[in-house]
PDB file with SEQRES, HELIX, SHEET and CRYST1 records, atoms N, CA, C and O in Angstrom:
SEQRES   1 A   71  MET LYS GLU GLY LEU ARG SER GLY LEU PRO ILE MET ALA          
SEQRES   2 A   71  ARG ASN ILE MET GLY ALA LEU LYS LEU LEU GLU ARG ALA          
SEQRES   3 A   71  GLN ASP THR ILE GLU VAL SER TYR PHE TYR ASP LEU SER          
SEQRES   4 A   71  ARG PRO GLY GLU TYR SER VAL GLN VAL GLN ARG GLU PHE          
SEQRES   5 A   71  PRO GLU ILE SER LYS GLU PRO LEU THR SER ASN ARG LEU          
SEQRES   6 A   71  GLU LEU ALA ILE THR PRO                                      
HELIX    1 AA1 LYS A    2  SER A    7  1                                   6    
HELIX    2 AA2 VAL A   32  PHE A   35  1                                   4    
SHEET    1 AA1 2 GLY A  42  VAL A  46  0                                        
SHEET    2 AA1 2 LEU A  65  ILE A  69 -1                                        
SHEET    1 AA2 2 GLN A  49  ARG A  50  0                                        
SHEET    2 AA2 2 LEU A  60  THR A  61 -1                                        
CRYST1    1.000    1.000    1.000  90.00  90.00  90.00 P 1           1          
ATOM      1  N   MET A   1      12.770 -50.295 -41.049  1.00  0.00           N  
ATOM      2  CA  MET A   1      12.530 -49.996 -42.404  1.00  0.00           C  
ATOM      3  C   MET A   1      11.992 -51.154 -43.193  1.00  0.00           C  
ATOM      4  O   MET A   1      11.280 -50.951 -44.176  1.00  0.00           O  
ATOM      5  N   LYS A   2      12.331 -52.438 -42.769  1.00  0.00           N  
ATOM      6  CA  LYS A   2      11.821 -53.559 -43.489  1.00  0.00           C  
ATOM      7  C   LYS A   2      10.348 -53.698 -43.279  1.00  0.00           C  
ATOM      8  O   LYS A   2       9.642 -54.161 -44.174  1.00  0.00           O  
ATOM      9  N   GLU A   3       9.839 -53.302 -42.088  1.00  0.00           N  
ATOM     10  CA  GLU A   3       8.369 -53.435 -41.836  1.00  0.00           C  
ATOM     11  C   GLU A   3       7.730 -52.377 -42.840  1.00  0.00           C  
ATOM     12  O   GLU A   3       6.698 -52.703 -43.426  1.00  0.00           O  
ATOM     13  N   GLY A   4       8.282 -51.153 -43.062  1.00  0.00           N  
ATOM     14  CA  GLY A   4       7.829 -50.206 -43.968  1.00  0.00           C  
ATOM     15  C   GLY A   4       7.712 -50.708 -45.362  1.00  0.00           C  
ATOM     16  O   GLY A   4       6.679 -50.524 -46.005  1.00  0.00           O  
ATOM     17  N   LEU A   5       8.735 -51.334 -45.848  1.00  0.00           N  
ATOM     18  CA  LEU A   5       8.722 -52.018 -47.123  1.00  0.00           C  
ATOM     19  C   LEU A   5       7.634 -52.930 -47.322  1.00  0.00           C  
ATOM     20  O   LEU A   5       6.996 -52.873 -48.373  1.00  0.00           O  
ATOM     21  N   ARG A   6       7.336 -53.809 -46.386  1.00  0.00           N  
ATOM     22  CA  ARG A   6       6.244 -54.812 -46.490  1.00  0.00           C  
ATOM     23  C   ARG A   6       4.823 -54.051 -46.452  1.00  0.00           C  
ATOM     24  O   ARG A   6       3.862 -54.468 -47.099  1.00  0.00           O  
ATOM     25  N   SER A   7       4.772 -52.992 -45.705  1.00  0.00           N  
ATOM     26  CA  SER A   7       3.381 -52.326 -45.644  1.00  0.00           C  
ATOM     27  C   SER A   7       3.266 -51.242 -46.659  1.00  0.00           C  
ATOM     28  O   SER A   7       2.230 -50.577 -46.678  1.00  0.00           O  
ATOM     29  N   GLY A   8       4.243 -50.992 -47.522  1.00  0.00           N  
ATOM     30  CA  GLY A   8       4.162 -50.025 -48.562  1.00  0.00           C  
ATOM     31  C   GLY A   8       4.501 -48.645 -48.208  1.00  0.00           C  
ATOM     32  O   GLY A   8       4.289 -47.731 -49.005  1.00  0.00           O  
ATOM     33  N   LEU A   9       5.045 -48.436 -46.985  1.00  0.00           N  
ATOM     34  CA  LEU A   9       5.417 -47.043 -46.507  1.00  0.00           C  
ATOM     35  C   LEU A   9       6.715 -46.711 -47.316  1.00  0.00           C  
ATOM     36  O   LEU A   9       7.531 -47.590 -47.594  1.00  0.00           O  
ATOM     37  N   PRO A  10       6.869 -45.406 -47.678  1.00  0.00           N  
ATOM     38  CA  PRO A  10       8.076 -44.984 -48.343  1.00  0.00           C  
ATOM     39  C   PRO A  10       9.249 -44.994 -47.358  1.00  0.00           C  
ATOM     40  O   PRO A  10       9.085 -44.755 -46.162  1.00  0.00           O  
ATOM     41  N   ILE A  11      10.429 -45.276 -47.899  1.00  0.00           N  
ATOM     42  CA  ILE A  11      11.636 -45.254 -47.110  1.00  0.00           C  
ATOM     43  C   ILE A  11      12.144 -43.744 -46.964  1.00  0.00           C  
ATOM     44  O   ILE A  11      12.075 -43.000 -47.942  1.00  0.00           O  
ATOM     45  N   MET A  12      12.578 -43.359 -45.922  1.00  0.00           N  
ATOM     46  CA  MET A  12      12.983 -42.045 -45.675  1.00  0.00           C  
ATOM     47  C   MET A  12      14.509 -42.066 -45.462  1.00  0.00           C  
ATOM     48  O   MET A  12      15.017 -42.928 -44.746  1.00  0.00           O  
ATOM     49  N   ALA A  13      15.218 -41.150 -46.063  1.00  0.00           N  
ATOM     50  CA  ALA A  13      16.679 -41.055 -45.891  1.00  0.00           C  
ATOM     51  C   ALA A  13      16.998 -39.573 -45.658  1.00  0.00           C  
ATOM     52  O   ALA A  13      16.278 -38.666 -46.075  1.00  0.00           O  
ATOM     53  N   ARG A  14      18.103 -39.397 -44.979  1.00  0.00           N  
ATOM     54  CA  ARG A  14      18.554 -38.017 -44.768  1.00  0.00           C  
ATOM     55  C   ARG A  14      20.098 -38.055 -45.010  1.00  0.00           C  
ATOM     56  O   ARG A  14      20.747 -39.078 -44.795  1.00  0.00           O  
ATOM     57  N   ASN A  15      20.610 -36.995 -45.427  1.00  0.00           N  
ATOM     58  CA  ASN A  15      22.018 -36.812 -45.653  1.00  0.00           C  
ATOM     59  C   ASN A  15      22.447 -35.527 -44.988  1.00  0.00           C  
ATOM     60  O   ASN A  15      22.413 -34.451 -45.583  1.00  0.00           O  
ATOM     61  N   ILE A  16      22.874 -35.671 -43.668  1.00  0.00           N  
ATOM     62  CA  ILE A  16      23.238 -34.519 -42.908  1.00  0.00           C  
ATOM     63  C   ILE A  16      24.767 -34.431 -42.897  1.00  0.00           C  
ATOM     64  O   ILE A  16      25.448 -35.368 -42.482  1.00  0.00           O  
ATOM     65  N   MET A  17      25.291 -33.302 -43.355  1.00  0.00           N  
ATOM     66  CA  MET A  17      26.787 -33.229 -43.429  1.00  0.00           C  
ATOM     67  C   MET A  17      27.168 -32.159 -42.362  1.00  0.00           C  
ATOM     68  O   MET A  17      26.461 -31.202 -42.047  1.00  0.00           O  
ATOM     69  N   GLY A  18      28.425 -32.475 -41.840  1.00  0.00           N  
ATOM     70  CA  GLY A  18      29.022 -31.637 -40.811  1.00  0.00           C  
ATOM     71  C   GLY A  18      30.297 -32.228 -40.364  1.00  0.00           C  
ATOM     72  O   GLY A  18      30.556 -33.401 -40.634  1.00  0.00           O  
ATOM     73  N   ALA A  19      31.114 -31.476 -39.690  1.00  0.00           N  
ATOM     74  CA  ALA A  19      32.361 -31.975 -39.085  1.00  0.00           C  
ATOM     75  C   ALA A  19      32.380 -31.750 -37.642  1.00  0.00           C  
ATOM     76  O   ALA A  19      31.942 -30.717 -37.134  1.00  0.00           O  
ATOM     77  N   LEU A  20      32.904 -32.748 -36.961  1.00  0.00           N  
ATOM     78  CA  LEU A  20      32.986 -32.760 -35.498  1.00  0.00           C  
ATOM     79  C   LEU A  20      34.489 -32.635 -35.166  1.00  0.00           C  
ATOM     80  O   LEU A  20      35.343 -33.207 -35.844  1.00  0.00           O  
ATOM     81  N   LYS A  21      34.779 -31.867 -34.102  1.00  0.00           N  
ATOM     82  CA  LYS A  21      36.147 -31.829 -33.591  1.00  0.00           C  
ATOM     83  C   LYS A  21      36.405 -33.085 -32.734  1.00  0.00           C  
ATOM     84  O   LYS A  21      35.454 -33.760 -32.340  1.00  0.00           O  
ATOM     85  N   LEU A  22      37.626 -33.391 -32.453  1.00  0.00           N  
ATOM     86  CA  LEU A  22      37.972 -34.535 -31.613  1.00  0.00           C  
ATOM     87  C   LEU A  22      37.189 -34.557 -30.301  1.00  0.00           C  
ATOM     88  O   LEU A  22      37.190 -33.552 -29.590  1.00  0.00           O  
ATOM     89  N   LEU A  23      36.556 -35.600 -29.968  1.00  0.00           N  
ATOM     90  CA  LEU A  23      35.748 -35.784 -28.807  1.00  0.00           C  
ATOM     91  C   LEU A  23      34.481 -35.046 -28.716  1.00  0.00           C  
ATOM     92  O   LEU A  23      33.802 -35.050 -27.689  1.00  0.00           O  
ATOM     93  N   GLU A  24      34.144 -34.379 -29.840  1.00  0.00           N  
ATOM     94  CA  GLU A  24      32.865 -33.657 -29.832  1.00  0.00           C  
ATOM     95  C   GLU A  24      31.718 -34.599 -30.202  1.00  0.00           C  
ATOM     96  O   GLU A  24      31.971 -35.590 -30.887  1.00  0.00           O  
ATOM     97  N   ARG A  25      30.517 -34.358 -29.804  1.00  0.00           N  
ATOM     98  CA  ARG A  25      29.377 -35.170 -30.034  1.00  0.00           C  
ATOM     99  C   ARG A  25      28.376 -34.464 -30.796  1.00  0.00           C  
ATOM    100  O   ARG A  25      28.318 -33.235 -30.836  1.00  0.00           O  
ATOM    101  N   ALA A  26      27.519 -35.308 -31.454  1.00  0.00           N  
ATOM    102  CA  ALA A  26      26.335 -34.851 -32.193  1.00  0.00           C  
ATOM    103  C   ALA A  26      25.101 -35.620 -31.822  1.00  0.00           C  
ATOM    104  O   ALA A  26      25.221 -36.759 -31.371  1.00  0.00           O  
ATOM    105  N   GLN A  27      23.992 -35.100 -31.974  1.00  0.00           N  
ATOM    106  CA  GLN A  27      22.738 -35.650 -31.639  1.00  0.00           C  
ATOM    107  C   GLN A  27      21.674 -35.461 -32.728  1.00  0.00           C  
ATOM    108  O   GLN A  27      21.574 -34.383 -33.314  1.00  0.00           O  
ATOM    109  N   ASP A  28      20.895 -36.484 -32.996  1.00  0.00           N  
ATOM    110  CA  ASP A  28      19.946 -36.421 -34.060  1.00  0.00           C  
ATOM    111  C   ASP A  28      18.646 -37.044 -33.533  1.00  0.00           C  
ATOM    112  O   ASP A  28      18.717 -37.874 -32.626  1.00  0.00           O  
ATOM    113  N   THR A  29      17.444 -36.680 -34.060  1.00  0.00           N  
ATOM    114  CA  THR A  29      16.211 -37.368 -33.706  1.00  0.00           C  
ATOM    115  C   THR A  29      15.636 -38.107 -34.902  1.00  0.00           C  
ATOM    116  O   THR A  29      15.597 -37.584 -36.016  1.00  0.00           O  
ATOM    117  N   ILE A  30      15.182 -39.350 -34.648  1.00  0.00           N  
ATOM    118  CA  ILE A  30      14.529 -40.095 -35.688  1.00  0.00           C  
ATOM    119  C   ILE A  30      13.207 -40.574 -35.059  1.00  0.00           C  
ATOM    120  O   ILE A  30      13.184 -41.182 -33.989  1.00  0.00           O  
ATOM    121  N   GLU A  31      12.076 -40.263 -35.794  1.00  0.00           N  
ATOM    122  CA  GLU A  31      10.726 -40.563 -35.324  1.00  0.00           C  
ATOM    123  C   GLU A  31      10.446 -42.116 -35.666  1.00  0.00           C  
ATOM    124  O   GLU A  31      10.026 -42.508 -36.755  1.00  0.00           O  
ATOM    125  N   VAL A  32      10.726 -42.877 -34.638  1.00  0.00           N  
ATOM    126  CA  VAL A  32      10.587 -44.373 -34.831  1.00  0.00           C  
ATOM    127  C   VAL A  32       9.192 -44.760 -35.303  1.00  0.00           C  
ATOM    128  O   VAL A  32       8.994 -45.637 -36.143  1.00  0.00           O  
ATOM    129  N   SER A  33       8.218 -44.034 -34.694  1.00  0.00           N  
ATOM    130  CA  SER A  33       6.778 -44.476 -35.100  1.00  0.00           C  
ATOM    131  C   SER A  33       6.465 -44.224 -36.600  1.00  0.00           C  
ATOM    132  O   SER A  33       5.467 -44.704 -37.138  1.00  0.00           O  
ATOM    133  N   TYR A  34       7.376 -43.441 -37.250  1.00  0.00           N  
ATOM    134  CA  TYR A  34       7.076 -43.265 -38.694  1.00  0.00           C  
ATOM    135  C   TYR A  34       7.377 -44.577 -39.412  1.00  0.00           C  
ATOM    136  O   TYR A  34       6.801 -44.830 -40.470  1.00  0.00           O  
ATOM    137  N   PHE A  35       8.252 -45.412 -38.879  1.00  0.00           N  
ATOM    138  CA  PHE A  35       8.614 -46.679 -39.542  1.00  0.00           C  
ATOM    139  C   PHE A  35       7.894 -47.894 -38.959  1.00  0.00           C  
ATOM    140  O   PHE A  35       7.675 -48.885 -39.656  1.00  0.00           O  
ATOM    141  N   TYR A  36       7.527 -47.813 -37.675  1.00  0.00           N  
ATOM    142  CA  TYR A  36       7.006 -49.002 -36.994  1.00  0.00           C  
ATOM    143  C   TYR A  36       5.770 -48.617 -36.204  1.00  0.00           C  
ATOM    144  O   TYR A  36       5.699 -47.525 -35.640  1.00  0.00           O  
ATOM    145  N   ASP A  37       4.803 -49.512 -36.164  1.00  0.00           N  
ATOM    146  CA  ASP A  37       3.542 -49.329 -35.315  1.00  0.00           C  
ATOM    147  C   ASP A  37       3.848 -49.647 -33.925  1.00  0.00           C  
ATOM    148  O   ASP A  37       4.001 -50.813 -33.562  1.00  0.00           O  
ATOM    149  N   LEU A  38       3.949 -48.580 -33.080  1.00  0.00           N  
ATOM    150  CA  LEU A  38       4.218 -48.815 -31.608  1.00  0.00           C  
ATOM    151  C   LEU A  38       2.958 -48.596 -30.736  1.00  0.00           C  
ATOM    152  O   LEU A  38       3.026 -48.343 -29.533  1.00  0.00           O  
ATOM    153  N   SER A  39       1.780 -48.714 -31.447  1.00  0.00           N  
ATOM    154  CA  SER A  39       0.520 -48.522 -30.746  1.00  0.00           C  
ATOM    155  C   SER A  39       0.145 -49.775 -29.953  1.00  0.00           C  
ATOM    156  O   SER A  39      -0.712 -49.691 -29.074  1.00  0.00           O  
ATOM    157  N   ARG A  40       0.755 -50.933 -30.227  1.00  0.00           N  
ATOM    158  CA  ARG A  40       0.430 -52.109 -29.453  1.00  0.00           C  
ATOM    159  C   ARG A  40       1.410 -52.257 -28.269  1.00  0.00           C  
ATOM    160  O   ARG A  40       2.599 -51.969 -28.406  1.00  0.00           O  
ATOM    161  N   PRO A  41       0.899 -52.709 -27.105  1.00  0.00           N  
ATOM    162  CA  PRO A  41       1.781 -52.894 -25.940  1.00  0.00           C  
ATOM    163  C   PRO A  41       2.715 -54.043 -26.305  1.00  0.00           C  
ATOM    164  O   PRO A  41       2.396 -54.992 -27.021  1.00  0.00           O  
ATOM    165  N   GLY A  42       3.913 -53.852 -25.730  1.00  0.00           N  
ATOM    166  CA  GLY A  42       4.956 -54.937 -25.956  1.00  0.00           C  
ATOM    167  C   GLY A  42       6.345 -54.341 -25.687  1.00  0.00           C  
ATOM    168  O   GLY A  42       6.490 -53.165 -25.353  1.00  0.00           O  
ATOM    169  N   GLU A  43       7.296 -55.151 -25.838  1.00  0.00           N  
ATOM    170  CA  GLU A  43       8.638 -54.693 -25.688  1.00  0.00           C  
ATOM    171  C   GLU A  43       9.394 -54.650 -27.031  1.00  0.00           C  
ATOM    172  O   GLU A  43       9.368 -55.611 -27.799  1.00  0.00           O  
ATOM    173  N   TYR A  44      10.033 -53.574 -27.283  1.00  0.00           N  
ATOM    174  CA  TYR A  44      10.713 -53.235 -28.532  1.00  0.00           C  
ATOM    175  C   TYR A  44      12.168 -52.893 -28.237  1.00  0.00           C  
ATOM    176  O   TYR A  44      12.507 -52.419 -27.153  1.00  0.00           O  
ATOM    177  N   SER A  45      13.018 -53.147 -29.230  1.00  0.00           N  
ATOM    178  CA  SER A  45      14.375 -52.599 -29.145  1.00  0.00           C  
ATOM    179  C   SER A  45      14.707 -51.825 -30.407  1.00  0.00           C  
ATOM    180  O   SER A  45      14.359 -52.227 -31.518  1.00  0.00           O  
ATOM    181  N   VAL A  46      15.376 -50.727 -30.212  1.00  0.00           N  
ATOM    182  CA  VAL A  46      15.811 -49.935 -31.457  1.00  0.00           C  
ATOM    183  C   VAL A  46      17.328 -49.787 -31.467  1.00  0.00           C  
ATOM    184  O   VAL A  46      17.963 -49.555 -30.439  1.00  0.00           O  
ATOM    185  N   GLN A  47      17.867 -49.925 -32.633  1.00  0.00           N  
ATOM    186  CA  GLN A  47      19.303 -49.700 -32.770  1.00  0.00           C  
ATOM    187  C   GLN A  47      19.517 -49.111 -34.238  1.00  0.00           C  
ATOM    188  O   GLN A  47      18.883 -49.556 -35.195  1.00  0.00           O  
ATOM    189  N   VAL A  48      20.353 -48.190 -34.341  1.00  0.00           N  
ATOM    190  CA  VAL A  48      20.588 -47.502 -35.625  1.00  0.00           C  
ATOM    191  C   VAL A  48      21.998 -47.872 -36.139  1.00  0.00           C  
ATOM    192  O   VAL A  48      22.942 -47.935 -35.352  1.00  0.00           O  
ATOM    193  N   GLN A  49      22.133 -48.105 -37.399  1.00  0.00           N  
ATOM    194  CA  GLN A  49      23.364 -48.290 -38.060  1.00  0.00           C  
ATOM    195  C   GLN A  49      23.463 -47.212 -39.197  1.00  0.00           C  
ATOM    196  O   GLN A  49      22.510 -46.904 -39.912  1.00  0.00           O  
ATOM    197  N   ARG A  50      24.679 -46.690 -39.281  1.00  0.00           N  
ATOM    198  CA  ARG A  50      24.935 -45.669 -40.323  1.00  0.00           C  
ATOM    199  C   ARG A  50      26.353 -45.898 -40.866  1.00  0.00           C  
ATOM    200  O   ARG A  50      27.278 -46.255 -40.136  1.00  0.00           O  
ATOM    201  N   GLU A  51      26.477 -45.679 -42.165  1.00  0.00           N  
ATOM    202  CA  GLU A  51      27.743 -45.866 -42.838  1.00  0.00           C  
ATOM    203  C   GLU A  51      28.493 -44.583 -43.030  1.00  0.00           C  
ATOM    204  O   GLU A  51      27.934 -43.588 -43.492  1.00  0.00           O  
ATOM    205  N   PHE A  52      29.769 -44.600 -42.675  1.00  0.00           N  
ATOM    206  CA  PHE A  52      30.654 -43.429 -42.821  1.00  0.00           C  
ATOM    207  C   PHE A  52      31.935 -43.975 -43.432  1.00  0.00           C  
ATOM    208  O   PHE A  52      32.937 -44.256 -42.774  1.00  0.00           O  
ATOM    209  N   PRO A  53      31.810 -44.102 -44.770  1.00  0.00           N  
ATOM    210  CA  PRO A  53      33.016 -44.775 -45.526  1.00  0.00           C  
ATOM    211  C   PRO A  53      34.322 -44.064 -45.329  1.00  0.00           C  
ATOM    212  O   PRO A  53      35.378 -44.693 -45.383  1.00  0.00           O  
ATOM    213  N   GLU A  54      34.286 -42.814 -45.109  1.00  0.00           N  
ATOM    214  CA  GLU A  54      35.585 -42.096 -44.901  1.00  0.00           C  
ATOM    215  C   GLU A  54      36.155 -42.309 -43.568  1.00  0.00           C  
ATOM    216  O   GLU A  54      37.297 -41.910 -43.341  1.00  0.00           O  
ATOM    217  N   ILE A  55      35.400 -42.956 -42.581  1.00  0.00           N  
ATOM    218  CA  ILE A  55      35.907 -43.177 -41.226  1.00  0.00           C  
ATOM    219  C   ILE A  55      36.098 -44.650 -41.015  1.00  0.00           C  
ATOM    220  O   ILE A  55      37.096 -45.033 -40.404  1.00  0.00           O  
ATOM    221  N   SER A  56      35.216 -45.506 -41.474  1.00  0.00           N  
ATOM    222  CA  SER A  56      35.241 -46.934 -41.237  1.00  0.00           C  
ATOM    223  C   SER A  56      34.711 -47.797 -42.360  1.00  0.00           C  
ATOM    224  O   SER A  56      33.764 -47.407 -43.044  1.00  0.00           O  
ATOM    225  N   LYS A  57      35.293 -48.941 -42.561  1.00  0.00           N  
ATOM    226  CA  LYS A  57      34.830 -49.794 -43.624  1.00  0.00           C  
ATOM    227  C   LYS A  57      33.541 -50.466 -43.076  1.00  0.00           C  
ATOM    228  O   LYS A  57      32.699 -50.846 -43.890  1.00  0.00           O  
ATOM    229  N   GLU A  58      33.360 -50.616 -41.890  1.00  0.00           N  
ATOM    230  CA  GLU A  58      32.160 -51.197 -41.315  1.00  0.00           C  
ATOM    231  C   GLU A  58      31.212 -50.171 -40.889  1.00  0.00           C  
ATOM    232  O   GLU A  58      31.640 -49.085 -40.498  1.00  0.00           O  
ATOM    233  N   PRO A  59      29.849 -50.444 -40.933  1.00  0.00           N  
ATOM    234  CA  PRO A  59      28.836 -49.402 -40.473  1.00  0.00           C  
ATOM    235  C   PRO A  59      29.075 -49.177 -38.937  1.00  0.00           C  
ATOM    236  O   PRO A  59      29.453 -50.080 -38.190  1.00  0.00           O  
ATOM    237  N   LEU A  60      28.827 -47.930 -38.548  1.00  0.00           N  
ATOM    238  CA  LEU A  60      28.862 -47.666 -37.067  1.00  0.00           C  
ATOM    239  C   LEU A  60      27.455 -47.912 -36.539  1.00  0.00           C  
ATOM    240  O   LEU A  60      26.449 -47.640 -37.194  1.00  0.00           O  
ATOM    241  N   THR A  61      27.440 -48.448 -35.302  1.00  0.00           N  
ATOM    242  CA  THR A  61      26.180 -48.927 -34.687  1.00  0.00           C  
ATOM    243  C   THR A  61      25.949 -48.168 -33.376  1.00  0.00           C  
ATOM    244  O   THR A  61      26.875 -47.977 -32.588  1.00  0.00           O  
ATOM    245  N   SER A  62      24.723 -47.745 -33.159  1.00  0.00           N  
ATOM    246  CA  SER A  62      24.364 -47.078 -31.935  1.00  0.00           C  
ATOM    247  C   SER A  62      24.218 -48.085 -30.782  1.00  0.00           C  
ATOM    248  O   SER A  62      24.245 -49.301 -30.972  1.00  0.00           O  
ATOM    249  N   ASN A  63      24.061 -47.509 -29.566  1.00  0.00           N  
ATOM    250  CA  ASN A  63      23.646 -48.371 -28.446  1.00  0.00           C  
ATOM    251  C   ASN A  63      22.263 -48.833 -28.729  1.00  0.00           C  
ATOM    252  O   ASN A  63      21.564 -48.217 -29.534  1.00  0.00           O  
ATOM    253  N   ARG A  64      21.822 -49.921 -28.087  1.00  0.00           N  
ATOM    254  CA  ARG A  64      20.438 -50.518 -28.268  1.00  0.00           C  
ATOM    255  C   ARG A  64      19.603 -49.825 -27.221  1.00  0.00           C  
ATOM    256  O   ARG A  64      19.959 -49.793 -26.043  1.00  0.00           O  
ATOM    257  N   LEU A  65      18.492 -49.270 -27.655  1.00  0.00           N  
ATOM    258  CA  LEU A  65      17.511 -48.733 -26.755  1.00  0.00           C  
ATOM    259  C   LEU A  65      16.384 -49.702 -26.544  1.00  0.00           C  
ATOM    260  O   LEU A  65      15.774 -50.099 -27.536  1.00  0.00           O  
ATOM    261  N   GLU A  66      16.036 -50.138 -25.292  1.00  0.00           N  
ATOM    262  CA  GLU A  66      14.933 -51.034 -25.016  1.00  0.00           C  
ATOM    263  C   GLU A  66      13.692 -50.200 -24.615  1.00  0.00           C  
ATOM    264  O   GLU A  66      13.777 -49.325 -23.753  1.00  0.00           O  
ATOM    265  N   LEU A  67      12.549 -50.487 -25.253  1.00  0.00           N  
ATOM    266  CA  LEU A  67      11.377 -49.746 -24.941  1.00  0.00           C  
ATOM    267  C   LEU A  67      10.261 -50.758 -24.452  1.00  0.00           C  
ATOM    268  O   LEU A  67      10.132 -51.851 -25.004  1.00  0.00           O  
ATOM    269  N   ALA A  68       9.477 -50.364 -23.419  1.00  0.00           N  
ATOM    270  CA  ALA A  68       8.314 -51.157 -22.967  1.00  0.00           C  
ATOM    271  C   ALA A  68       7.099 -50.267 -23.133  1.00  0.00           C  
ATOM    272  O   ALA A  68       6.952 -49.256 -22.447  1.00  0.00           O  
ATOM    273  N   ILE A  69       6.209 -50.668 -24.077  1.00  0.00           N  
ATOM    274  CA  ILE A  69       4.980 -49.917 -24.274  1.00  0.00           C  
ATOM    275  C   ILE A  69       3.871 -50.528 -23.540  1.00  0.00           C  
ATOM    276  O   ILE A  69       3.590 -51.704 -23.771  1.00  0.00           O  
ATOM    277  N   THR A  70       3.178 -49.811 -22.634  1.00  0.00           N  
ATOM    278  CA  THR A  70       2.165 -50.342 -21.774  1.00  0.00           C  
ATOM    279  C   THR A  70       0.823 -49.813 -22.189  1.00  0.00           C  
ATOM    280  O   THR A  70       0.751 -48.712 -22.736  1.00  0.00           O  
ATOM    281  N   PRO A  71      -0.195 -50.509 -21.968  1.00  0.00           N  
ATOM    282  CA  PRO A  71      -1.523 -49.989 -22.379  1.00  0.00           C  
ATOM    283  C   PRO A  71      -1.943 -48.859 -21.530  1.00  0.00           C  
ATOM    284  O   PRO A  71      -3.023 -48.304 -21.731  1.00  0.00           O  
TER     285      PRO A  71                                                      
END                                                                             
């Protein structure tokens, strides 16, 4: 999102509400190319952080996804 701020792209936010049962999982999709230019070959890493104040004082962080873009 920092790259988006520098290039003048608007910041996108979503507020999805729901409740999960114990050990239940949820999945969501974020279009990374909306925020970053992935048209150039290279290695990228993506990690998401989200705040859930009712669960934790610290933001929850996803696993890191490593991407290799080839020509």
